[in-house]
N, C-alpha and C positions, 0 to 999 in steps of 0.2 A: 312456726313460731319465730318471732323477731325479738332479738335481744340487742341492746346497745352493745357495740363492740367495746369490751372492757379495756382494750389497748388504745383507744382513740380519744380525741378531745371531748366529744359529746358526753362520754361516760365520766370523764374527769370533772366536767362542769356539773353534771347531775350529782356526782358524789359530793361536791362542795355544798350543793343545795340541800341534799338529804344527809346532813352532817351527823345524824344520830347513829347511822350504820355505815359500814364500808360498802358503798354501793357497787364498786368494781368487784370486790370479793364476792358479793352476793350474786352478781351476774355470772361470775365464773362458776360458783357452786351450783347455781340454777342450770346453767348450760350443761355441766357435768351430769347433774341429776337427770335431766331430760334426755341427754344423749344415752345414758345407761338404759333408760326405759326404751328408747328407740332401738337400741342394739338387742334388746331382749325379745323384740317382736319378730313374727314370721316375716319373711322377705317381702311379701306383697303388702303387708301393713307397714313395714319399715319405710318403704318408699313413699308412703302417704304422709309420714311425719317428717316434715322438712324444717330444718332450723337455719336461721339466717342471723348474721350479725350486721349491724348497720352503723354508720356514722353520719348522723343528721341531727337536726334540732330534736332534742329529747322531749317530745310532747305527748306521746301516746304509746301504749302497748296494745298489740293485736294478737289474739289467738283465734285463728280462722279454722274452723272445723266443719268440713263439708259446706253446708249453706248457712252456717251461723258464725257470728263473730262475737268474741268477748273483747270489748274495747275499754281500755283504762286510760285515763288522762292524768299526766303528771301535773301537779300544781307547783309552779316555781316557788322555791323557798320553803316547800313543805315536804314532809316525809311521804313515802309512797303509801303508808298506812292510811292516809286521808284521801287518797285518790279515788274519784268515783269510777264505777265500772258500769258499762252498758252492754246488754245482750242485744245484738243487732241482727235482724232477720230480713231476707230479701222480700221486697214488694215491688210491683211494677213502677218504672220511672227511673230516669237517669239522674235525678236530683234528690233521691231518697238517701237517708243516712247510709244504708248498705252500699249503694252505688258509689257514693262519695268516698267511703272508707275503702272499698275495693279498688277504686282508681288510685287512691293514695298509697295503699299497700303495693300495688303494682309499680307505681312510680318509685317508691322506696326500694323495692326489690331490684328494679332495673337500673336505677341511678346511684344508689347509695349502699348497696348490700353485697355481702359475700356469703355464699352458701357454705354452711358448716358441713364438713366431710370427715371421713376417717383420716384423711391426709392432713387436715388442719385443726382438728378439734383440740389438740394439745396446746396450740398457740393461744387459744381463747380460754383455756381452763388452767393454765400454768399459774402457780402461786395461790391457787385456791386452797382453802383450809378444809380439814375434815369436819364433818358435821352435816347437819341437814340443810338442804336447800330451802329457800323461802318460797 
């Protein structure tokens, strides 16, 4: 799962656009929530749930589970509540939506992301408030 890095400029910009809620706090709470789920899993399953924070143009969210992706697109100047979500599945071809998103995710992971680990999770969840993650 990829989250905007709440400590970086892309999250600050997105927070100004989604002015109804504190986007950076929501990212922190969501990271903490998903991290708790990850830590409760058996070791073999835990390794399959990878969290990343990234600092790049905040245009989409991707949850990639096995061979399916849930892709959400942020709409500039709008709250995330109005963002469309797509379920993307693989089909043959290098120009299919699945292939394009996979290439983009790999580029984001390689060039703009930091893997969330037990050594750095506190950095990305500091200042989060108690309550439920969104």
